[in-house]
N, CA, C and O of each residue as an XYZ file, in Angstrom:
556
protein
N       0.848     -1.169      0.000
C       0.000      0.000      0.000
C       0.895      1.233      0.000
O       1.785      1.342      0.844
N       0.681      2.157     -0.920
C       1.530      3.338     -1.045
C       1.147      4.457     -0.087
O       2.019      5.047      0.549
N      -0.120      4.753      0.024
C      -0.566      5.891      0.820
C      -0.908      5.428      2.224
O      -1.790      4.590      2.412
N      -0.194      5.984      3.227
C      -0.439      5.613      4.610
C      -1.291      6.641      5.326
O      -2.059      6.305      6.228
N      -1.152      7.923      4.912
C      -1.963      8.983      5.501
C      -1.903     10.215      4.612
O      -0.995     10.357      3.793
N      -2.892     11.116      4.780
C      -2.873     12.414      4.096
C      -3.487     13.445      5.028
O      -4.318     13.118      5.875
N      -3.065     14.700      4.861
C      -3.523     15.766      5.742
C      -4.743     16.462      5.163
O      -4.924     16.524      3.947
N      -5.587     16.991      6.069
C      -6.831     17.663      5.714
C      -6.781     19.059      6.316
O      -6.512     19.206      7.508
N      -7.034     20.081      5.514
C      -7.083     21.441      6.045
C      -8.424     21.680      6.715
O      -9.466     21.236      6.233
N      -8.379     22.392      7.841
C      -9.590     22.708      8.594
C      -9.315     23.979      9.373
O      -8.210     24.162      9.883
N     -10.295     24.858      9.473
C     -10.120     26.123     10.171
C      -9.612     25.892     11.586
O     -10.248     25.190     12.372
N      -8.464     26.484     11.912
C      -7.861     26.491     13.254
C      -7.411     25.115     13.745
O      -6.858     25.013     14.840
N      -7.625     24.093     12.992
C      -7.204     22.752     13.372
C      -6.506     22.112     12.179
O      -6.472     22.673     11.084
N      -5.963     20.952     12.407
C      -5.361     20.166     11.337
C      -5.916     18.763     11.441
O      -6.029     18.213     12.536
N      -6.257     18.194     10.328
C      -6.769     16.831     10.336
C      -5.954     15.948      9.419
O      -5.153     16.425      8.614
N      -6.171     14.661      9.554
C      -5.561     13.716      8.630
C      -6.465     12.505      8.487
O      -7.273     12.192      9.361
N      -6.301     11.839      7.359
C      -6.895     10.527      7.149
C      -5.744      9.538      7.147
O      -4.750      9.728      6.446
N      -5.885      8.490      7.929
C      -4.881      7.424      7.971
C      -5.493      6.181      7.344
O      -6.709      5.993      7.369
N      -4.640      5.338      6.785
C      -5.083      4.139      6.082
C      -4.270      2.936      6.545
O      -3.140      3.076      7.012
N      -4.851      1.771      6.410
C      -4.130      0.549      6.720
C      -4.840     -0.659      6.148
O      -6.067     -0.680      6.045
N      -4.078     -1.651      5.780
C      -4.665     -2.903      5.306
C      -5.295     -3.640      6.479
O      -6.314     -4.315      6.329
N      -4.673     -3.501      7.654
C      -5.234     -4.059      8.885
C      -5.538     -2.909      9.835
O      -5.037     -1.799      9.650
N      -6.348     -3.165     10.840
C      -6.643     -2.127     11.825
C      -5.373     -1.770     12.600
O      -5.194     -0.617     12.993
N      -4.502     -2.737     12.820
C      -3.231     -2.462     13.494
C      -2.377     -1.493     12.672
O      -1.807     -0.545     13.211
N      -2.298     -1.743     11.373
C      -1.536     -0.857     10.491
C      -2.150      0.541     10.471
O      -1.426      1.534     10.407
N      -3.462      0.623     10.525
C      -4.147      1.915     10.589
C      -3.681      2.712     11.805
O      -3.362      3.895     11.683
N      -3.637      2.081     12.970
C      -3.230      2.768     14.197
C      -1.754      3.173     14.140
O      -1.394      4.249     14.617
N      -0.906      2.333     13.570
C       0.511      2.671     13.396
C       0.650      3.890     12.486
O       1.410      4.809     12.792
N      -0.075      3.903     11.380
C       0.025      5.010     10.434
C      -0.549      6.303     11.003
O      -0.059      7.387     10.687
N      -1.579      6.203     11.837
C      -2.123      7.394     12.495
C      -1.093      7.992     13.453
O      -0.954      9.213     13.530
N      -0.380      7.148     14.174
C       0.673      7.634     15.076
C       1.776      8.327     14.288
O       2.286      9.365     14.709
N       2.140      7.762     13.158
C       3.159      8.372     12.304
C       2.686      9.729     11.790
O       3.452     10.693     11.790
N       1.443      9.810     11.357
C       0.896     11.085     10.878
C       0.923     12.135     11.983
O       1.273     13.290     11.739
N       0.554     11.734     13.197
C       0.557     12.646     14.338
C       1.949     13.226     14.579
O       2.103     14.438     14.729
N       2.956     12.365     14.616
C       4.301     12.842     14.936
C       4.972     13.554     13.773
O       5.872     14.366     13.987
N       4.555     13.269     12.557
C       5.088     14.017     11.413
C       4.618     15.474     11.464
O       5.289     16.357     10.930
N       3.482     15.727     12.095
C       3.029     17.107     12.312
C       3.980     17.811     13.282
O       4.268     18.997     13.116
N       4.461     17.096     14.279
C       5.318     17.677     15.313
C       6.757     17.902     14.861
O       7.345     18.941     15.158
N       7.323     16.938     14.149
C       8.762     16.944     13.874
C       9.034     16.121     12.612
O       8.242     15.249     12.255
N      10.143     16.395     11.945
C      10.542     15.565     10.804
C      10.926     14.180     11.336
O      11.917     14.041     12.053
N      10.150     13.173     10.988
C      10.384     11.831     11.535
C      11.759     11.274     11.194
O      12.312     10.482     11.957
N      12.316     11.676     10.059
C      13.633     11.145      9.700
C      14.750     11.689     10.594
O      15.887     11.222     10.515
N      14.435     12.671     11.443
C      15.430     13.182     12.396
C      15.375     12.455     13.741
O      16.224     12.679     14.603
N      14.374     11.585     13.920
C      14.174     10.896     15.201
C      14.810      9.509     15.133
O      14.621      8.770     14.168
N      15.558      9.177     16.166
C      16.202      7.865     16.250
C      15.434      6.966     17.217
O      14.759      7.448     18.126
N      15.545      5.672     17.012
C      14.871      4.694     17.880
C      15.816      4.298     19.014
O      16.345      3.187     19.024
N      16.026      5.203     19.965
C      16.954      4.960     21.080
C      16.266      4.342     22.290
O      16.872      3.563     23.026
N      15.011      4.689     22.492
C      14.254      4.207     23.651
C      13.054      3.404     23.178
O      12.532      3.613     22.083
N      12.632      2.479     24.031
C      11.454      1.664     23.720
C      10.510      1.734     24.907
O      10.936      1.667     26.060
N       9.223      1.869     24.613
C       8.199      1.902     25.657
C       7.050      0.980     25.257
O       6.757      0.792     24.076
N       6.418      0.419     26.267
C       5.206     -0.371     26.062
C       4.035      0.499     26.506
O       4.033      1.037     27.613
N       3.053      0.628     25.641
C       1.893      1.470     25.928
C       0.637      0.614     25.873
O       0.442     -0.164     24.938
N      -0.214      0.765     26.886
C      -1.516      0.091     26.954
C      -2.598      1.163     26.897
O      -2.511      2.183     27.581
N      -3.610      0.925     26.086
C      -4.738      1.850     25.997
C      -6.019      1.030     25.976
O      -6.133      0.060     25.227
N      -6.982      1.426     26.803
C      -8.308      0.805     26.834
C      -9.344      1.866     26.521
O      -9.169      3.039     26.849
N     -10.425      1.443     25.884
C     -11.471      2.388     25.521
C     -12.792      1.652     25.358
O     -12.899      0.467     25.675
N     -13.806      2.371     24.856
C     -15.133      1.763     24.727
C     -15.457      1.296     23.312
O     -16.348      0.469     23.119
N     -14.727      1.828     22.308
C     -14.941      1.425     20.918
C     -13.719      1.835     20.102
O     -12.797      2.451     20.637
N     -13.703      1.502     18.818
C     -12.531      1.777     17.985
C     -12.255      3.265     17.824
O     -11.098      3.683     17.846
N     -13.308      4.073     17.660
C     -13.112      5.512     17.501
C     -12.474      6.117     18.746
O     -11.506      6.873     18.658
N     -13.021      5.781     19.890
C     -12.481      6.295     21.142
C     -11.076      5.747     21.380
O     -10.222      6.441     21.932
N     -10.836      4.509     20.965
C      -9.504      3.925     21.092
C      -8.490      4.704     20.256
O      -7.362      4.922     20.700
N      -8.873      5.118     19.071
C      -7.966      5.899     18.222
C      -7.580      7.206     18.909
O      -6.399      7.545     18.974
N      -8.562      7.936     19.418
C      -8.281      9.204     20.097
C      -7.447      8.960     21.354
O      -6.507      9.706     21.629
N      -7.784      7.931     22.109
C      -7.030      7.620     23.328
C      -5.584      7.251     23.007
O      -4.668      7.664     23.717
N      -5.376      6.488     21.956
C      -4.036      6.090     21.505
C      -3.196      7.320     21.161
O      -2.071      7.472     21.637
N      -3.760      8.191     20.331
C      -3.013      9.376     19.913
C      -2.757     10.314     21.089
O      -1.676     10.892     21.199
N      -3.743     10.466     21.962
C      -3.556     11.338     23.123
C      -2.579     10.746     24.134
O      -1.892     11.493     24.832
N      -2.504      9.434     24.224
C      -1.498      8.803     25.085
C      -0.093      9.085     24.546
O       0.830      9.355     25.315
N       0.062      9.021     23.235
C       1.356      9.348     22.635
C       1.708     10.815     22.871
O       2.861     11.141     23.155
N       0.718     11.696     22.752
C       0.948     13.116     23.045
C       1.316     13.329     24.507
O       2.133     14.196     24.821
N       0.722     12.548     25.401
C       1.050     12.633     26.822
C       2.543     12.340     27.039
O       3.218     13.064     27.770
N       3.048     11.290     26.408
C       4.468     10.946     26.538
C       5.351     12.054     25.968
O       6.433     12.324     26.490
N       4.888     12.690     24.900
C       5.631     13.815     24.337
C       5.633     15.002     25.302
O       6.680     15.599     25.553
N       4.476     15.338     25.835
C       4.366     16.495     26.734
C       5.096     16.276     28.057
O       5.744     17.192     28.563
N       5.001     15.090     28.613
C       5.591     14.831     29.932
C       7.099     14.562     29.877
O       7.844     15.001     30.752
N       7.541     13.840     28.846
C       8.941     13.399     28.792
C       9.696     13.906     27.569
O      10.888     13.635     27.425
N       9.023     14.634     26.690
C       9.668     15.050     25.452
C       9.930     13.890     24.513
O      10.819     13.959     23.664
N       9.143     12.802     24.665
C       9.355     11.592     23.865
C       8.805     11.778     22.456
O       7.619     12.047     22.268
N       9.684     11.631     21.476
C       9.301     11.693     20.066
C       9.234     10.282     19.507
O      10.204      9.529     19.593
N       8.115      9.930     18.947
C       7.933      8.610     18.352
C       8.662      8.540     17.016
O       8.563      9.448     16.192
N       9.388      7.460     16.817
C      10.026      7.204     15.526
C       9.265      6.114     14.777
O       9.117      6.166     13.556
N       8.791      5.134     15.527
C       7.968      4.070     14.933
C       7.190      3.381     16.049
O       7.530      3.485     17.227
N       6.146      2.679     15.646
C       5.346      1.933     16.617
C       4.945      0.601     16.010
O       4.960      0.410     14.794
N       4.588     -0.307     16.898
C       4.106     -1.627     16.486
C       2.990     -2.014     17.440
O       3.162     -1.951     18.657
N       1.856     -2.413     16.903
C       0.755     -2.878     17.740
C       1.011     -4.349     18.042
O       1.029     -5.186     17.139
N       1.207     -4.653     19.320
C       1.512     -6.023     19.733
C       0.250     -6.850     19.967
O       0.188     -8.023     19.600
N      -0.753     -6.224     20.583
C      -2.038     -6.885     20.848
C      -3.139     -5.878     20.581
O      -3.030     -4.705     20.938
N      -4.206     -6.356     19.946
C      -5.317     -5.459     19.642
C      -6.625     -6.208     19.799
O      -6.779     -7.334     19.327
N      -7.562     -5.559     20.473
C      -8.933     -6.052     20.582
C      -9.832     -4.887     20.184
O      -9.339     -3.803     19.874
N     -11.126     -5.097     20.191
C     -12.043     -4.046     19.743
C     -11.966     -2.792     20.598
O     -12.277     -1.701     20.122
N     -11.558     -2.929     21.847
C     -11.546     -1.781     22.756
C     -10.226     -1.588     23.489
O     -10.167     -0.822     24.451
N      -9.169     -2.263     23.059
C      -7.889     -2.097     23.748
C      -6.737     -2.424     22.807
O      -6.895     -3.124     21.807
N      -5.576     -1.892     23.168
C      -4.372     -2.229     22.424
C      -3.165     -2.169     23.342
O      -3.155     -1.474     24.358
N      -2.157     -2.917     22.952
C      -0.836     -2.830     23.567
C       0.134     -2.613     22.424
O       0.106     -3.333     21.426
N       0.995     -1.615     22.575
C       1.931     -1.276     21.511
C       3.329     -1.091     22.065
O       3.522     -0.717     23.222
N       4.300     -1.363     21.206
C       5.686     -1.020     21.484
C       6.003      0.200     20.637
O       5.834      0.182     19.418
N       6.466      1.261     21.291
C       6.829      2.480     20.571
C       8.316      2.735     20.767
O       8.850      2.574     21.865
N       8.963      3.130     19.702
C      10.392      3.434     19.740
C      10.595      4.884     19.338
O       9.894      5.410     18.475
N      11.560      5.516     19.974
C      11.860      6.905     19.673
C      12.927      7.413     20.612
O      13.765      6.650     21.092
N      12.892      8.704     20.871
C      13.882      9.313     21.752
C      13.341     10.618     22.307
O      12.328     11.140     21.841
N      14.034     11.129     23.307
C      13.689     12.430     23.869
C      14.147     13.530     22.921
O      15.076     13.345     22.135
N      13.490     14.662     23.006
C      13.828     15.796     22.150
C      15.293     16.182     22.341
O      15.779     16.324     23.463
N      15.969     16.346     21.228
C      17.329     16.875     21.200
C      17.251     18.181     20.410
O      17.136     18.150     19.184
N      17.312     19.330     21.092
C      17.158     20.616     20.399
C      18.145     20.823     19.248
O      17.869     21.599     18.334
N      19.279     20.145     19.283
C      20.251     20.275     18.200
C      19.789     19.573     16.923
O      20.235     19.920     15.830
N      18.895     18.584     17.058
C      18.450     17.812     15.891
C      16.965     17.909     15.602
O      16.540     17.631     14.481
N      16.168     18.296     16.585
C      14.714     18.281     16.420
C      14.136     19.686     16.503
O      14.277     20.373     17.515
N      13.494     20.093     15.444
C      12.762     21.355     15.452
C      11.275     21.020     15.554
O      10.707     20.399     14.655
N      10.656     21.435     16.653
C       9.227     21.177     16.829
C       8.464     22.142     15.934
O       8.607     23.359     16.056
N       7.657     21.597     15.039
C       6.969     22.384     14.015
C       5.762     23.139     14.539
O       5.504     24.271     14.128
N       5.024     22.514     15.445
C       3.802     23.119     15.964
C       3.468     22.473     17.297
O       4.056     21.460     17.674
N       2.532     23.059     17.994
C       2.056     22.496     19.255
C       0.715     21.822     18.997
O      -0.172     22.411     18.381
N       0.570     20.607     19.460
C      -0.702     19.888     19.353
C      -1.257     19.739     20.758
O      -0.606     19.170     21.634
N      -2.459     20.252     20.969
C      -3.094     20.129     22.284
C      -3.666     18.729     22.478
O      -3.494     18.117     23.532
N      -4.354     18.227     21.439
C      -5.015     16.925     21.586
C      -5.566     16.444     20.254
O      -5.823     17.234     19.345
N      -5.742     15.137     20.158
C      -6.574     14.548     19.112
C      -8.013     14.702     19.591
O      -8.292     14.551     20.781
N      -8.926     15.001     18.672
C     -10.307     15.305     19.055
C     -11.293     14.308     18.445
O     -10.936     13.467     17.620
N     -12.533     14.436     18.879
C     -13.621     13.602     18.355
C     -14.342     14.269     17.190
O     -15.263     13.683     16.621
N     -13.943     15.478     16.828
C     -14.599     16.227     15.756
C     -14.499     15.460     14.437
O     -13.398     15.205     13.948
N     -15.630     15.100     13.870
C     -15.732     14.378     12.594
C     -14.892     13.091     12.562
O     -14.482     12.634     11.495
N     -14.650     12.529     13.723
C     -13.846     11.309     13.838
C     -14.583     10.107     13.261
O     -15.789      9.951     13.451
N     -13.846      9.270     12.561
C     -14.361      7.940     12.231
C     -13.201      6.965     12.072
O     -12.078      7.345     11.742
N     -13.509      5.712     12.314
C     -12.620      4.580     12.042
C     -13.515      3.541     11.400
O     -14.465      3.065     12.022
N     -13.219      3.184     10.154
C     -14.093      2.220      9.478
C     -13.323      1.434      8.427
O     -12.256      1.826      7.956
N     -13.921      0.316      8.093
C     -13.374     -0.528      7.036
C     -14.138     -0.215      5.755
O     -15.368     -0.263      5.721
N     -13.388      0.106      4.702
C     -13.964      0.377      3.389
C     -13.405     -0.652      2.417
O     -12.239     -0.589      2.027
N     -14.260     -1.605      2.031
C     -13.820     -2.715      1.180
C     -12.661     -3.447      1.850
O     -12.848     -4.059      2.902
N     -11.468     -3.395      1.260
C     -10.341     -4.129      1.843
C      -9.321     -3.199      2.507
O      -8.149     -3.553      2.633
N      -9.766     -2.013      2.931
C      -8.870     -1.030      3.525
C      -9.513     -0.387      4.747
O     -10.700     -0.064      4.724
N      -8.741     -0.200      5.812
C      -9.195      0.535      6.983
C      -8.856      2.006      6.787
O      -7.811      2.350      6.236
N      -9.760      2.869      7.247
C      -9.552      4.312      7.119
C     -10.028      5.003      8.385
O     -11.009      4.590      9.003
N      -9.321      6.056      8.761
C      -9.716      6.862      9.911
C      -9.512      8.329      9.573
O      -8.572      8.688      8.865
N     -10.404      9.177     10.087
C     -10.228     10.623      9.985
C     -10.115     11.161     11.403
O     -10.941     10.857     12.263
N      -9.080     11.963     11.636
C      -8.817     12.532     12.956
C      -8.479     14.010     12.787
O      -7.712     14.378     11.897
N      -9.050     14.850     13.639
C      -8.670     16.261     13.685
C      -7.909     16.524     14.968
O      -8.243     15.997     16.029
N      -6.881     17.347     14.851
C      -6.021     17.708     15.977
C      -6.310     19.139     16.398
O      -6.433     20.029     15.557
N      -6.416     19.355     17.685
C      -6.576     20.693     18.240
C      -5.180     21.283     18.406
O      -4.376     20.791     19.199
N      -4.901     22.341     17.650
C      -3.565     22.956     17.681
C      -3.515     24.131     18.636
O      -2.469     24.762     18.784
């Protein structure tokens, strides 16, 4: 699959559509789209590894919770995601391994501030043989 995500213009916010052949790939690509907004991903090294658990009530809420958990690690520890892997996934929970590093001001220029992933026009759905999600970020 060539296209993993694309950005959507929206007044005062930024959105993206993420794609995946599997729901796990969809969540990985959404995380990549989120962090590409923050920093050039090719400047981030996979120096640290973290295990992240997220529980929710449905897939849409799980997507927002996943992205906001990643933002929490960025805000609290300066952790920049370089890549992620979904290790376990159920309809309302996931466990992921995320690799990245703390912000290094000499190598990382933060492009913008993201307050949160939001529920505005959110969806996660399967379209034929492809998973798709739309997420808007509060900047």
